[in-house]
C-alpha positions in Angstrom: 137.9 43.4 133.2 135.6 46.2 133.4 132.5 45.0 131.2 132.1 48.6 129.5 136.0 48.8 127.8 136.4 45.9 125.1 140.5 44.8 126.2 142.8 44.1 123.4 145.9 43.3 125.8 146.0 42.2 129.1 148.8 43.6 131.9 150.6 39.9 133.2 153.3 40.7 135.6 153.3 44.0 135.3 153.7 43.6 130.8 151.0 44.7 128.5 150.7 42.5 126.0 148.6 42.5 123.0 145.4 39.3 122.8 144.1 37.7 120.1 140.0 38.7 120.7 138.3 38.5 117.1 135.7 35.6 117.6 137.1 33.0 115.2 140.3 33.6 117.7 138.8 32.5 120.5 136.8 29.7 118.5 139.9 28.4 117.8 141.3 28.4 121.3 138.1 26.8 122.2 138.4 24.4 119.5 141.9 23.1 121.9 140.6 23.7 124.9 138.8 21.1 124.1 140.8 18.3 122.4 140.7 15.3 124.3 143.0 14.4 122.5 145.4 16.7 123.7 147.3 15.8 127.7 145.2 19.7 129.7 149.4 21.2 130.2 149.5 21.6 126.4 145.9 22.6 125.4 146.6 25.1 127.9 150.3 25.8 125.9 148.3 25.9 122.7 145.5 27.9 124.4 148.1 30.9 125.4 150.3 30.8 122.5 147.9 31.5 120.5 145.8 34.0 122.7 149.3 35.8 124.0 151.0 38.2 121.7 155.0 37.7 122.8 156.6 34.8 125.6 155.0 35.0 128.6 157.5 34.4 131.2 156.8 31.1 133.3 156.5 32.4 135.8 153.8 33.8 134.8 151.9 31.2 133.5 149.0 30.8 135.9 148.1 34.4 135.8 148.3 34.7 131.6 145.3 31.2 132.0 143.5 32.8 134.1 143.1 36.4 132.0 142.2 33.9 129.6 140.0 31.8 131.6 138.1 35.2 132.3 138.4 36.7 128.7 136.1 33.8 127.5 134.4 34.2 130.5 133.0 37.5 129.8 135.6 39.4 131.9 133.5 37.1 134.7 135.3 35.1 137.4 134.8 31.5 137.1 132.1 31.1 138.8 133.5 27.7 140.4 132.2 23.8 139.4 131.5 24.0 135.7 127.6 23.2 134.5 127.1 20.4 132.7 128.0 21.1 129.6 124.9 21.8 127.3 127.1 23.6 124.2 128.7 22.6 121.6 131.3 25.1 120.6 132.0 22.8 116.7 129.5 20.5 116.6 126.4 23.5 117.1 127.9 26.1 115.0 125.8 26.3 112.3 122.3 26.3 115.8 124.4 29.3 116.7 126.2 32.1 113.4 122.0 32.0 112.5 121.1 32.6 115.3 124.1 35.4 115.9 123.3 36.7 112.6 120.0 36.9 113.5 120.6 38.4 116.0 123.3 40.9 114.8 121.7 41.3 111.8 123.9 41.0 109.5 126.4 37.2 108.2 128.5 38.2 111.2 131.4 35.3 109.4 131.7 38.8 106.7 133.1 40.6 109.0 136.6 41.9 109.1 136.7 41.6 113.0 133.9 41.1 116.1 135.7 41.2 119.6 134.9 38.0 121.3 132.5 40.1 123.6 130.8 41.9 120.6 130.0 38.2 119.4 129.1 36.8 123.2 126.6 39.6 123.8 124.9 38.7 120.6 125.2 35.1 122.0 123.3 35.9 125.3 120.3 37.8 123.1 120.0 35.3 121.0 115.4 34.4 121.8 113.9 31.3 121.1 114.9 29.1 117.8 116.4 25.3 117.0 119.5 26.3 119.3 117.9 27.4 122.4 115.8 24.1 121.1 118.3 21.2 121.3 120.2 23.4 124.7 116.8 22.4 126.4 116.3 18.9 125.7 120.0 18.2 126.2 119.0 20.0 129.5 115.6 18.2 129.6 117.6 14.6 128.7 120.4 14.5 131.6 118.5 16.0 134.0 115.9 12.8 133.5 112.7 14.8 132.6 110.0 13.9 130.4 110.4 15.0 127.0 106.9 17.3 125.5 105.6 15.4 122.8 106.7 17.4 119.5 109.8 17.3 121.5 110.1 13.6 121.6 109.9 13.9 118.2 112.1 16.6 117.3 115.0 14.3 118.9 113.6 11.7 117.0 114.4 13.7 114.0 117.1 15.3 114.8 119.1 12.5 117.0 122.4 13.2 116.0 122.5 17.2 116.5 121.2 16.8 120.5 123.2 13.6 120.9 126.7 16.0 122.2 129.3 13.1 121.2 131.3 12.5 124.4 135.1 12.3 124.7 137.0 9.3 124.4 137.9 7.5 126.3 142.5 6.1 127.0 141.8 3.0 125.7 139.8 4.0 122.2 142.7 6.2 121.4 144.7 3.2 122.0 143.4 2.0 119.8 142.9 5.0 117.1 147.0 5.2 117.8 147.0 1.3 117.5 145.1 1.2 114.2 146.2 4.7 112.4 150.1 2.6 113.0 149.0 0.1 111.0 147.5 2.1 108.4 150.4 3.9 108.5 152.6 0.7 108.7 151.1 -0.8 104.7 
């Protein structure tokens, strides 16, 4: 991928496919890829169906997944080992939007279309603010580093915002399904 061009098509298996590139479409894809209740192969099937227009032949799914992963990463190939999770696109939505709006100089949710890479550029230009504070505290907590006094105060006041929810275990998901089945049986 060429970082100077905003791609709107993908060449997969020698054929070009239009792709959905609006930031809202991509954030919806992240929602499915991050859903712990879905098996991984289902997550990727949904992501591919939401990203590509047209039917992808099964023999090109791996290539399509690799293109999608690189696209999500702003056109950069996967760096290998995933970094610890410090941000949640859904949970941190209000913080992300307020900072991206500040960088973009407008309310981006009112825009008819914003390419994912344009959104990412604005996102990467976010400087100091509430989002960077939350992410920095998450990182310190993850690494077991001592928080400054003001960070401890901020953490106490915003603990529910800073602590990312851990995905439910298989046992918790099974219990949830059991309770739903009991409620449906009423």
